[in-house]
N, CA, C and O atoms as a Tinker XYZ file with bonds, in Angstrom:
   480  protein
     1  N    103.531000  127.510000  124.766000    73     2
     2  CA   103.637000  125.928000  125.139000    64     1     3
     3  C    104.280000  125.518000  123.992000    63     2     4     5
     4  O    104.212000  126.147000  122.936000    81     3
     5  N    105.080000  124.199000  124.184000    73     3     6
     6  CA   105.487000  123.749000  123.243000    64     5     7
     7  C    104.850000  122.450000  122.901000    63     6     8     9
     8  O    103.870000  122.050000  123.531000    81     7
     9  N    105.455000  121.686000  121.780000    73     7    10
    10  CA   104.515000  120.477000  121.515000    64     9    11
    11  C    105.025000  119.098000  121.144000    63    10    12    13
    12  O    106.135000  118.926000  120.641000    81    11
    13  N    104.300000  118.272000  121.372000    73    11    14
    14  CA   104.782000  116.901000  121.433000    64    13    15
    15  C    104.437000  115.489000  120.212000    63    14    16    17
    16  O    103.520000  115.933000  119.520000    81    15
    17  N    104.653000  114.591000  119.894000    73    15    18
    18  CA   103.948000  113.963000  119.341000    64    17    19
    19  C    104.227000  112.610000  119.904000    63    18    20    21
    20  O    105.368000  112.259000  120.203000    81    19
    21  N    103.001000  111.729000  120.071000    73    19    22
    22  CA   102.701000  110.938000  120.490000    64    21    23
    23  C    101.740000  110.014000  119.537000    63    22    24    25
    24  O    101.134000  110.491000  118.577000    81    23
    25  N    101.671000  108.574000  119.933000    73    23    26
    26  CA   100.443000  107.624000  119.535000    64    25    27
    27  C     99.092000  108.216000  120.093000    63    26    28    29
    28  O     98.689000  108.577000  121.199000    81    27
    29  N     98.612000  108.154000  118.893000    73    27    30
    30  CA    96.744000  109.019000  119.167000    64    29    31
    31  C     96.719000  108.064000  119.980000    63    30    32    33
    32  O     97.110000  108.463000  121.077000    81    31
    33  N     96.358000  106.617000  119.988000    73    31    34
    34  CA    95.564000  105.970000  120.940000    64    33    35
    35  C     95.587000  105.717000  122.400000    63    34    36    37
    36  O     94.761000  105.459000  123.275000    81    35
    37  N     97.169000  105.939000  122.289000    73    35    38
    38  CA    97.394000  105.853000  123.807000    64    37    39
    39  C     97.189000  107.106000  124.728000    63    38    40    41
    40  O     96.679000  107.051000  125.847000    81    39
    41  N     97.748000  108.481000  123.988000    73    39    42
    42  CA    97.569000  108.990000  124.261000    64    41    43
    43  C     96.397000  109.761000  125.329000    63    42    44    45
    44  O     96.410000  110.218000  126.471000    81    43
    45  N     95.016000  109.539000  123.787000    73    43    46
    46  CA    94.095000  109.673000  124.026000    64    45    47
    47  C     93.702000  108.783000  125.531000    63    46    48    49
    48  O     93.283000  109.300000  126.566000    81    47
    49  N     93.980000  107.289000  125.291000    73    47    50
    50  CA    93.460000  106.508000  126.643000    64    49    51
    51  C     93.849000  107.318000  127.662000    63    50    52    53
    52  O     93.087000  107.694000  128.553000    81    51
    53  N     95.238000  107.664000  127.555000    73    51    54
    54  CA    95.471000  108.728000  129.369000    64    53    55
    55  C     94.670000  109.748000  129.437000    63    54    56    57
    56  O     93.919000  109.777000  130.413000    81    55
    57  N     94.590000  110.959000  128.352000    73    55    58
    58  CA    94.036000  111.407000  129.174000    64    57    59
    59  C     92.074000  111.095000  129.469000    63    58    60    61
    60  O     91.289000  111.739000  130.166000    81    59
    61  N     91.959000  110.481000  129.039000    73    59    62
    62  CA    90.827000  109.247000  130.040000    64    61    63
    63  C     90.582000  108.811000  130.953000    63    62    64    65
    64  O     89.531000  108.615000  131.563000    81    63
    65  N     92.147000  108.512000  131.209000    73    63    66
    66  CA    91.978000  107.879000  133.073000    64    65    67
    67  C     92.471000  109.272000  133.614000    63    66    68    69
    68  O     91.933000  109.736000  134.619000    81    67
    69  N     93.444000  109.928000  132.994000    73    67    70
    70  CA    93.723000  111.179000  133.859000    64    69    71
    71  C     92.205000  112.593000  134.413000    63    70    72    73
    72  O     92.042000  113.234000  135.452000    81    71
    73  N     91.442000  112.532000  133.146000    73    71    74
    74  CA    90.068000  113.725000  133.450000    64    73    75
    75  C     89.196000  112.400000  134.806000    63    74    76    77
    76  O     88.740000  112.874000  135.847000    81    75
    77  N     89.128000  111.189000  134.598000    73    75    78
    78  CA    88.623000  110.140000  135.055000    64    77    79
    79  C     88.693000  110.977000  136.833000    63    78    80    81
    80  O     87.866000  111.485000  137.590000    81    79
    81  N     90.244000  110.712000  136.850000    73    79    82
    82  CA    91.163000  110.622000  138.262000    64    81    83
    83  C     91.030000  112.072000  138.652000    63    82    84    85
    84  O     91.264000  112.386000  139.819000    81    83
    85  N     90.600000  113.168000  137.583000    73    83    86
    86  CA    91.035000  114.813000  138.344000    64    85    87
    87  C     92.795000  115.106000  138.128000    63    86    88    89
    88  O     93.508000  115.556000  139.025000    81    87
    89  N     93.101000  114.875000  137.253000    73    87    90
    90  CA    95.195000  114.958000  137.371000    64    89    91
    91  C     95.195000  115.326000  135.823000    63    90    92    93
    92  O     94.277000  115.261000  135.007000    81    91
    93  N     96.323000  115.672000  135.700000    73    91    94
    94  CA    96.982000  116.417000  134.571000    64    93    95
    95  C     97.066000  115.263000  133.991000    63    94    96    97
    96  O     96.938000  114.258000  134.690000    81    95
    97  N     97.280000  115.153000  132.704000    73    95    98
    98  CA    98.293000  114.243000  131.753000    64    97    99
    99  C     99.384000  114.764000  132.238000    63    98   100   101
   100  O     99.222000  115.807000  132.872000    81    99
   101  N    100.984000  114.159000  132.085000    73    99   102
   102  CA   101.918000  114.839000  131.893000    64   101   103
   103  C    102.572000  113.909000  130.617000    63   102   104   105
   104  O    102.204000  112.831000  130.152000    81   103
   105  N    103.440000  114.597000  130.344000    73   103   106
   106  CA   105.220000  114.426000  129.421000    64   105   107
   107  C    106.171000  113.945000  130.899000    63   106   108   109
   108  O    106.228000  114.360000  132.056000    81   107
   109  N    106.793000  112.926000  130.170000    73   107   110
   110  CA   108.079000  112.642000  131.123000    64   109   111
   111  C    109.131000  113.461000  130.926000    63   110   112   113
   112  O    109.646000  113.186000  129.842000    81   111
   113  N    109.695000  114.357000  131.488000    73   111   114
   114  CA   111.009000  115.131000  131.503000    64   113   115
   115  C    112.051000  114.289000  131.586000    63   114   116   117
   116  O    111.834000  113.092000  131.400000    81   115
   117  N    113.441000  114.769000  131.892000    73   115   118
   118  CA   114.372000  114.138000  131.914000    64   117   119
   119  C    114.759000  112.981000  133.067000    63   118   120   121
   120  O    114.245000  113.451000  134.082000    81   119
   121  N    115.410000  111.685000  133.448000    73   119   122
   122  CA   115.469000  110.964000  134.962000    64   121   123
   123  C    116.844000  110.184000  134.713000    63   122   124   125
   124  O    117.417000  110.456000  133.658000    81   123
   125  N    117.246000  109.553000  135.284000    73   123   126
   126  CA   118.256000  108.759000  135.255000    64   125   127
   127  C    118.590000  108.171000  134.806000    63   126   128   129
   128  O    119.813000  108.036000  134.775000    81   127
   129  N    117.676000  107.300000  134.051000    73   127   130
   130  CA   118.132000  106.384000  132.767000    64   129   131
   131  C    117.264000  106.998000  131.288000    63   130   132   133
   132  O    117.255000  106.426000  130.198000    81   131
   133  N    116.535000  108.371000  131.642000    73   131   134
   134  CA   115.505000  108.924000  130.514000    64   133   135
   135  C    116.214000  109.845000  130.371000    63   134   136   137
   136  O    116.804000  110.312000  131.346000    81   135
   137  N    116.419000  110.574000  128.629000    73   135   138
   138  CA   116.892000  111.755000  128.358000    64   137   139
   139  C    115.517000  113.179000  128.674000    63   138   140   141
   140  O    115.659000  114.271000  129.224000    81   139
   141  N    114.893000  112.858000  128.363000    73   139   142
   142  CA   113.643000  113.644000  128.450000    64   141   143
   143  C    112.267000  113.238000  127.094000    63   142   144   145
   144  O    112.550000  112.530000  126.127000    81   143
   145  N    111.175000  113.697000  127.248000    73   143   146
   146  CA   110.743000  113.526000  126.391000    64   145   147
   147  C    110.896000  114.351000  124.702000    63   146   148   149
   148  O    111.337000  115.500000  124.661000    81   147
   149  N    110.488000  113.629000  123.410000    73   147   150
   150  CA   110.829000  114.770000  122.649000    64   149   151
   151  C    109.640000  115.571000  122.376000    63   150   152   153
   152  O    108.453000  115.243000  122.393000    81   151
   153  N    110.372000  117.026000  122.045000    73   151   154
   154  CA   109.107000  118.016000  121.915000    64   153   155
   155  C    110.054000  118.927000  120.723000    63   154   156   157
   156  O    111.269000  118.837000  120.546000    81   155
   157  N    109.142000  119.753000  120.041000    73   155   158
   158  CA   109.332000  120.608000  119.107000    64   157   159
   159  C    108.822000  121.812000  119.266000    63   158   160   161
   160  O    107.607000  121.918000  119.437000    81   159
   161  N    109.566000  122.830000  119.243000    73   159   162
   162  CA   109.470000  124.269000  119.380000    64   161   163
   163  C    107.649000  124.720000  118.418000    63   162   164   165
   164  O    106.716000  125.363000  118.900000    81   163
   165  N    107.703000  124.330000  117.559000    73   163   166
   166  CA   106.506000  124.773000  117.115000    64   165   167
   167  C    105.465000  123.207000  116.572000    63   166   168   169
   168  O    105.844000  122.079000  116.260000    81   167
   169  N    104.116000  123.797000  116.654000    73   167   170
   170  CA   103.034000  123.002000  115.775000    64   169   171
   171  C    103.651000  122.237000  114.710000    63   170   172   173
   172  O    104.035000  121.083000  114.898000    81   171
   173  N    103.762000  122.846000  113.578000    73   171   174
   174  CA   104.449000  122.867000  112.161000    64   173   175
   175  C    105.735000  122.055000  112.393000    63   174   176   177
   176  O    105.904000  121.273000  111.457000    81   175
   177  N    106.514000  121.995000  113.149000    73   175   178
   178  CA   107.770000  121.459000  113.503000    64   177   179
   179  C    107.160000  119.531000  113.806000    63   178   180   181
   180  O    107.539000  118.496000  113.258000    81   179
   181  N    106.303000  119.725000  114.702000    73   179   182
   182  CA   106.061000  119.069000  115.439000    64   181   183
   183  C    104.835000  117.482000  114.273000    63   182   184   185
   184  O    104.656000  116.272000  114.136000    81   183
   185  N    104.557000  118.376000  113.967000    73   183   186
   186  CA   103.226000  117.810000  112.861000    64   185   187
   187  C    104.063000  117.130000  111.492000    63   186   188   189
   188  O    103.616000  116.131000  110.928000    81   187
   189  N    105.301000  117.797000  111.058000    73   187   190
   190  CA   106.392000  116.582000  110.814000    64   189   191
   191  C    106.198000  115.083000  111.175000    63   190   192   193
   192  O    106.000000  114.284000  110.260000    81   191
   193  N    106.234000  114.776000  112.123000    73   191   194
   194  CA   106.858000  113.639000  113.003000    64   193   195
   195  C    105.660000  112.866000  113.220000    63   194   196   197
   196  O    105.710000  111.738000  113.712000    81   195
   197  N    104.110000  113.671000  112.721000    73   195   198
   198  CA   103.172000  112.784000  113.686000    64   197   199
   199  C    102.892000  112.143000  112.714000    63   198   200   201
   200  O    102.086000  112.693000  111.964000    81   199
   201  N    103.316000  110.989000  112.370000    73   199   202
   202  CA   102.845000  109.604000  110.710000    64   201   203
   203  C    101.532000  108.979000  111.220000    63   202   204   205
   204  O    101.043000  109.026000  112.349000    81   203
   205  N    100.929000  108.168000  109.698000    73   203   206
   206  CA   100.123000  107.379000  110.866000    64   205   207
   207  C     99.672000  106.914000  112.049000    63   206   208   209
   208  O    100.291000  105.952000  112.504000    81   207
   209  N     98.757000  107.336000  112.675000    73   207   210
   210  CA    98.595000  106.475000  113.999000    64   209   211
   211  C     99.165000  107.592000  115.056000    63   210   212   213
   212  O     99.271000  107.286000  116.243000    81   211
   213  N     99.530000  108.907000  114.582000    73   211   214
   214  CA   100.204000  109.821000  115.905000    64   213   215
   215  C     99.598000  110.982000  115.680000    63   214   216   217
   216  O     99.132000  111.405000  114.622000    81   215
   217  N     99.644000  111.690000  117.194000    73   215   218
   218  CA    99.211000  113.045000  116.861000    64   217   219
   219  C    100.003000  113.979000  117.768000    63   218   220   221
   220  O    100.814000  113.578000  118.603000    81   219
   221  N     99.708000  115.242000  117.539000    73   219   222
   222  CA   100.974000  116.141000  118.134000    64   221   223
   223  C     99.658000  116.926000  119.056000    63   222   224   225
   224  O     98.563000  117.364000  118.703000    81   223
   225  N    100.392000  116.855000  120.451000    73   223   226
   226  CA    99.432000  117.467000  121.725000    64   225   227
   227  C    100.506000  118.341000  121.864000    63   226   228   229
   228  O    101.598000  118.369000  121.297000    81   227
   229  N     99.831000  119.301000  123.020000    73   227   230
   230  CA   100.815000  120.421000  123.658000    64   229   231
   231  C    101.383000  120.129000  125.083000    63   230   232   233
   232  O    100.832000  119.467000  125.963000    81   231
   233  N    102.552000  120.735000  125.132000    73   231   234
   234  CA   103.215000  120.926000  126.394000    64   233   235
   235  C    103.296000  121.788000  126.906000    63   234   236   237
   236  O    103.956000  122.613000  126.274000    81   235
   237  N    102.838000  122.245000  128.143000    73   235   238
   238  CA   103.115000  123.239000  128.972000    64   237   239
   239  C    104.412000  123.598000  129.333000    63   238   240   241
   240  O    104.281000  123.785000  130.543000    81   239
   241  N    105.681000  123.835000  129.040000    73   239   242
   242  CA   106.653000  124.417000  128.793000    64   241   243
   243  C    107.338000  125.436000  127.925000    63   242   244   245
   244  O    106.884000  125.810000  126.844000    81   243
   245  N    108.473000  125.868000  128.470000    73   243   246
   246  CA   109.199000  126.969000  127.930000    64   245   247
   247  C    110.697000  126.156000  126.620000    63   246   248   249
   248  O    111.178000  125.039000  126.807000    81   247
   249  N    110.967000  126.775000  125.840000    73   247   250
   250  CA   110.937000  125.825000  124.644000    64   249   251
   251  C    112.996000  126.134000  125.467000    63   250   252   253
   252  O    113.798000  125.290000  125.867000    81   251
   253  N    113.113000  127.612000  125.393000    73   251   254
   254  CA   114.580000  127.816000  126.321000    64   253   255
   255  C    114.724000  127.472000  127.377000    63   254   256   257
   256  O    115.876000  127.374000  127.800000    81   255
   257  N    113.450000  127.106000  128.341000    73   255   258
   258  CA   114.693000  126.846000  129.921000    64   257   259
   259  C    114.152000  125.299000  130.535000    63   258   260   261
   260  O    114.468000  124.732000  131.581000    81   259
   261  N    113.270000  124.902000  129.506000    73   259   262
   262  CA   112.605000  123.535000  129.938000    64   261   263
   263  C    113.399000  122.269000  128.896000    63   262   264   265
   264  O    113.268000  121.046000  128.881000    81   263
   265  N    114.016000  122.952000  128.303000    73   263   266
   266  CA   114.864000  121.879000  126.759000    64   265   267
   267  C    116.113000  122.172000  126.899000    63   266   268   269
   268  O    116.664000  123.008000  127.615000    81   267
   269  N    116.729000  121.032000  125.780000    73   267   270
   270  CA   117.760000  120.922000  125.702000    64   269   271
   271  C    118.025000  120.267000  124.422000    63   270   272   273
   272  O    117.570000  119.123000  124.429000    81   271
   273  N    118.612000  120.593000  123.301000    73   271   274
   274  CA   118.714000  120.220000  122.588000    64   273   275
   275  C    119.151000  117.919000  122.089000    63   274   276   277
   276  O    120.280000  117.515000  122.367000    81   275
   277  N    118.420000  117.201000  121.631000    73   275   278
   278  CA   118.569000  116.227000  121.841000    64   277   279
   279  C    119.868000  115.526000  121.062000    63   278   280   281
   280  O    120.294000  115.970000  119.995000    81   279
   281  N    120.354000  114.542000  121.640000    73   279   282
   282  CA   121.974000  114.036000  121.224000    64   281   283
   283  C    121.471000  113.125000  119.826000    63   282   284   285
   284  O    122.164000  112.557000  118.981000    81   283
   285  N    119.783000  113.250000  119.974000    73   283   286
   286  CA   119.649000  111.539000  119.016000    64   285   287
   287  C    119.287000  112.169000  117.523000    63   286   288   289
   288  O    119.489000  111.524000  116.494000    81   287
   289  N    118.672000  113.635000  117.532000    73   287   290
   290  CA   117.407000  114.657000  116.021000    64   289   291
   291  C    118.105000  115.490000  116.631000    63   290   292   293
   292  O    118.397000  115.746000  117.800000    81   291
   293  N    118.422000  116.049000  115.151000    73   291   294
   294  CA   118.582000  117.764000  115.200000    64   293   295
   295  C    117.598000  118.708000  115.114000    63   294   296   297
   296  O    117.747000  119.928000  115.188000    81   295
   297  N    116.412000  117.985000  114.926000    73   295   298
   298  CA   115.222000  118.311000  114.630000    64   297   299
   299  C    114.028000  119.103000  115.980000    63   298   300   301
   300  O    113.309000  120.100000  116.053000    81   299
   301  N    114.322000  118.188000  116.672000    73   299   302
   302  CA   113.734000  118.121000  118.255000    64   301   303
   303  C    114.887000  118.326000  119.358000    63   302   304   305
   304  O    116.074000  118.176000  119.068000    81   303
   305  N    114.408000  118.710000  120.761000    73   303   306
   306  CA   114.970000  118.592000  121.820000    64   305   307
   307  C    114.113000  118.154000  123.173000    63   306   308   309
   308  O    112.901000  118.279000  123.347000    81   307
   309  N    115.012000  117.654000  123.995000    73   307   310
   310  CA   114.252000  116.727000  125.130000    64   309   311
   311  C    114.156000  117.759000  126.420000    63   310   312   313
   312  O    114.980000  118.576000  126.831000    81   311
   313  N    113.067000  117.474000  126.820000    73   311   314
   314  CA   112.398000  117.770000  127.808000    64   313   315
   315  C    113.255000  117.246000  129.391000    63   314   316   317
   316  O    113.613000  116.153000  129.829000    81   315
   317  N    113.324000  118.618000  129.881000    73   315   318
   318  CA   113.976000  118.088000  130.987000    64   317   319
   319  C    113.652000  118.481000  132.079000    63   318   320   321
   320  O    114.450000  118.805000  132.957000    81   319
   321  N    112.021000  118.513000  132.201000    73   319   322
   322  CA   110.870000  118.326000  133.373000    64   321   323
   323  C    109.736000  117.978000  132.830000    63   322   324   325
   324  O    109.300000  118.003000  131.679000    81   323
   325  N    109.156000  117.507000  134.273000    73   323   326
   326  CA   107.552000  116.456000  133.810000    64   325   327
   327  C    106.772000  117.875000  133.834000    63   326   328   329
   328  O    106.822000  118.787000  134.659000    81   327
   329  N    105.947000  117.718000  132.496000    73   327   330
   330  CA   104.966000  118.857000  132.278000    64   329   331
   331  C    103.351000  118.577000  131.803000    63   330   332   333
   332  O    103.127000  117.927000  130.781000    81   331
   333  N    102.459000  119.023000  132.480000    73   331   334
   334  CA   101.439000  118.593000  131.598000    64   333   335
   335  C    101.039000  119.079000  130.327000    63   334   336   337
   336  O    100.909000  120.229000  129.906000    81   335
   337  N    100.883000  118.047000  129.839000    73   335   338
   338  CA    99.899000  117.825000  128.652000    64   337   339
   339  C     98.610000  118.315000  128.158000    63   338   340   341
   340  O     97.686000  118.072000  128.935000    81   339
   341  N     98.229000  119.045000  126.903000    73   339   342
   342  CA    97.384000  119.655000  126.600000    64   341   343
   343  C     96.316000  119.638000  125.256000    63   342   344   345
   344  O     96.566000  120.292000  124.244000    81   343
   345  N     95.249000  118.903000  125.382000    73   343   346
   346  CA    95.075000  118.552000  123.619000    64   345   347
   347  C     94.701000  120.253000  122.828000    63   346   348   349
   348  O     93.957000  121.163000  123.196000    81   347
   349  N     95.809000  120.069000  121.360000    73   347   350
   350  CA    95.062000  120.578000  120.984000    64   349   351
   351  C     94.754000  120.452000  119.691000    63   350   352   353
   352  O     94.926000  119.341000  119.191000    81   351
   353  N     94.209000  121.596000  118.813000    73   351   354
   354  CA    93.168000  121.001000  117.795000    64   353   355
   355  C     94.208000  120.253000  116.507000    63   354   356   357
   356  O     95.215000  120.954000  116.409000    81   355
   357  N     94.248000  119.293000  115.707000    73   355   358
   358  CA    94.907000  118.851000  114.504000    64   357   359
   359  C     95.046000  119.576000  113.343000    63   358   360   361
   360  O     95.553000  119.251000  112.269000    81   359
   361  N     94.616000  120.427000  113.638000    73   359   362
   362  CA    94.242000  121.266000  112.073000    64   361   363
   363  C     95.253000  122.490000  112.153000    63   362   364   365
   364  O     96.317000  122.388000  111.543000    81   363
   365  N     94.969000  123.649000  112.880000    73   363   366
   366  CA    95.639000  124.914000  113.858000    64   365   367
   367  C     96.780000  124.527000  114.843000    63   366   368   369
   368  O     97.873000  125.077000  114.713000    81   367
   369  N     96.580000  123.621000  115.806000    73   367   370
   370  CA    97.388000  123.653000  116.723000    64   369   371
   371  C     97.306000  124.693000  118.095000    63   370   372   373
   372  O     98.306000  124.987000  118.750000    81   371
   373  N     95.620000  125.299000  118.468000    73   371   374
   374  CA    96.089000  126.217000  119.434000    64   373   375
   375  C     95.119000  125.085000  120.192000    63   374   376   377
   376  O     94.324000  124.312000  119.658000    81   375
   377  N     95.349000  125.194000  121.202000    73   375   378
   378  CA    94.762000  124.289000  122.663000    64   377   379
   379  C     93.287000  124.376000  122.249000    63   378   380   381
   380  O     92.930000  125.426000  121.714000    81   379
   381  N     92.347000  123.355000  122.440000    73   379   382
   382  CA    90.962000  123.074000  121.918000    64   381   383
   383  C     90.152000  122.345000  122.981000    63   382   384   385
   384  O     90.788000  121.423000  123.490000    81   383
   385  N     89.309000  122.459000  123.303000    73   383   386
   386  CA    88.571000  121.533000  123.932000    64   385   387
   387  C     87.682000  120.023000  123.334000    63   386   388   389
   388  O     86.788000  119.848000  122.506000    81   387
   389  N     88.167000  119.463000  123.894000    73   387   390
   390  CA    87.776000  117.820000  123.288000    64   389   391
   391  C     87.327000  117.032000  123.971000    63   390   392   393
   392  O     87.745000  116.573000  125.034000    81   391
   393  N     85.955000  116.706000  123.088000    73   391   394
   394  CA    84.912000  116.726000  124.245000    64   393   395
   395  C     84.670000  114.403000  124.132000    63   394   396   397
   396  O     84.766000  113.759000  123.087000    81   395
   397  N     84.491000  114.042000  124.986000    73   395   398
   398  CA    84.431000  112.670000  124.768000    64   397   399
   399  C     82.512000  112.641000  124.511000    63   398   400   401
   400  O     81.488000  113.111000  125.008000    81   399
   401  N     82.886000  111.899000  123.587000    73   399   402
   402  CA    81.287000  111.657000  122.865000    64   401   403
   403  C     80.569000  110.437000  122.840000    63   402   404   405
   404  O     79.347000  110.296000  122.788000    81   403
   405  N     81.328000  109.690000  122.876000    73   403   406
   406  CA    80.950000  108.390000  122.907000    64   405   407
   407  C     81.505000  107.691000  121.412000    63   406   408   409
   408  O     82.565000  107.101000  121.200000    81   407
   409  N     80.326000  108.009000  120.441000    73   407   410
   410  CA    80.285000  107.364000  119.275000    64   409   411
   411  C     79.882000  108.575000  118.346000    63   410   412   413
   412  O     78.743000  109.042000  118.366000    81   411
   413  N     80.941000  109.080000  117.484000    73   411   414
   414  CA    82.598000  109.326000  117.664000    64   413   415
   415  C     83.472000  109.394000  119.182000    63   414   416   417
   416  O     83.118000  110.334000  119.893000    81   415
   417  N     84.530000  108.534000  119.731000    73   415   418
   418  CA    85.140000  108.973000  120.946000    64   417   419
   419  C     84.742000  109.870000  121.225000    63   418   420   421
   420  O     83.844000  109.995000  122.058000    81   419
   421  N     85.458000  111.059000  120.424000    73   419   422
   422  CA    86.468000  112.483000  120.847000    64   421   423
   423  C     85.222000  113.388000  119.709000    63   422   424   425
   424  O     84.840000  113.069000  118.583000    81   423
   425  N     84.897000  114.428000  120.461000    73   423   426
   426  CA    84.556000  115.515000  119.180000    64   425   427
   427  C     85.809000  116.676000  119.501000    63   426   428   429
   428  O     86.199000  116.978000  120.629000    81   427
   429  N     86.179000  117.076000  118.570000    73   427   430
   430  CA    87.377000  118.379000  118.856000    64   429   431
   431  C     86.430000  119.979000  118.737000    63   430   432   433
   432  O     85.796000  120.087000  117.687000    81   431
   433  N     86.348000  120.853000  119.469000    73   431   434
   434  CA    85.667000  121.542000  118.967000    64   433   435
   435  C     86.963000  123.436000  119.391000    63   434   436   437
   436  O     87.266000  124.153000  120.345000    81   435
   437  N     87.162000  123.345000  118.263000    73   435   438
   438  CA    88.542000  124.695000  118.303000    64   437   439
   439  C     87.828000  125.741000  117.818000    63   438   440   441
   440  O     87.080000  125.728000  116.840000    81   439
   441  N     88.181000  126.988000  118.804000    73   439   442
   442  CA    87.782000  128.092000  118.716000    64   441   443
   443  C     88.487000  129.246000  117.225000    63   442   444   445
   444  O     88.076000  130.134000  116.480000    81   443
   445  N     89.771000  128.459000  117.498000    73   443   446
   446  CA    90.436000  129.243000  116.633000    64   445   447
   447  C     90.034000  129.244000  114.932000    63   446   448   449
   448  O     89.726000  130.200000  114.221000    81   447
   449  N     90.149000  127.970000  114.633000    73   447   450
   450  CA    89.892000  128.257000  113.618000    64   449   451
   451  C     88.359000  127.339000  112.741000    63   450   452   453
   452  O     88.031000  126.921000  111.631000    81   451
   453  N     87.776000  127.449000  114.308000    73   451   454
   454  CA    86.508000  126.940000  113.686000    64   453   455
   455  C     85.768000  125.848000  113.708000    63   454   456   457
   456  O     84.566000  125.617000  113.841000    81   455
   457  N     86.755000  125.204000  113.546000    73   455   458
   458  CA    86.771000  123.163000  113.161000    64   457   459
   459  C     85.929000  122.726000  114.344000    63   458   460   461
   460  O     85.678000  123.312000  115.398000    81   459
   461  N     85.524000  121.414000  113.838000    73   459   462
   462  CA    84.744000  120.627000  114.647000    64   461   463
   463  C     85.203000  119.469000  113.524000    63   462   464   465
   464  O     85.173000  119.305000  112.304000    81   463
   465  N     85.758000  118.602000  115.034000    73   463   466
   466  CA    86.497000  117.065000  113.879000    64   465   467
   467  C     86.042000  116.049000  114.673000    63   466   468   469
   468  O     85.561000  116.229000  115.791000    81   467
   469  N     86.165000  115.082000  114.185000    73   467   470
   470  CA    85.282000  113.372000  114.864000    64   469   471
   471  C     86.685000  112.698000  115.031000    63   470   472   473
   472  O     87.588000  112.931000  114.228000    81   471
   473  N     86.821000  111.970000  115.953000    73   471   474
   474  CA    88.306000  110.979000  115.870000    64   473   475
   475  C     87.320000  109.980000  116.741000    63   474   476   477
   476  O     86.354000  110.334000  117.418000    81   475
   477  N     87.809000  108.663000  116.549000    73   475   478
   478  CA    87.305000  107.760000  116.242000    64   477   479
   479  C     87.850000  106.792000  117.631000    63   478   480
   480  O     87.510000  105.613000  117.734000    81   479
């Protein structure tokens, strides 16, 4: 697994729609007019770019085989194929169960670090 950074609200909305449709949410890879989504090898590297309003998400892809160094930045790579996204714990970066819970909108239960986090 590698990581990406996205606008929290947009990604959560996307996960909500995909869940309803029974389809995985995907990170777009390279296309004719697009170099591929920005990805980082580690959670800690991606976290540096997750400023206010942004969160880190997991990408089911391989750093060595599915990415190439970005021409736009030295700290990240460009994803070369579409790949499924997964929700990860915002504290430790491990895959976590995010539960739609009404208010707050999402509750994260992380088995790794034992955190329970609410996101409005």
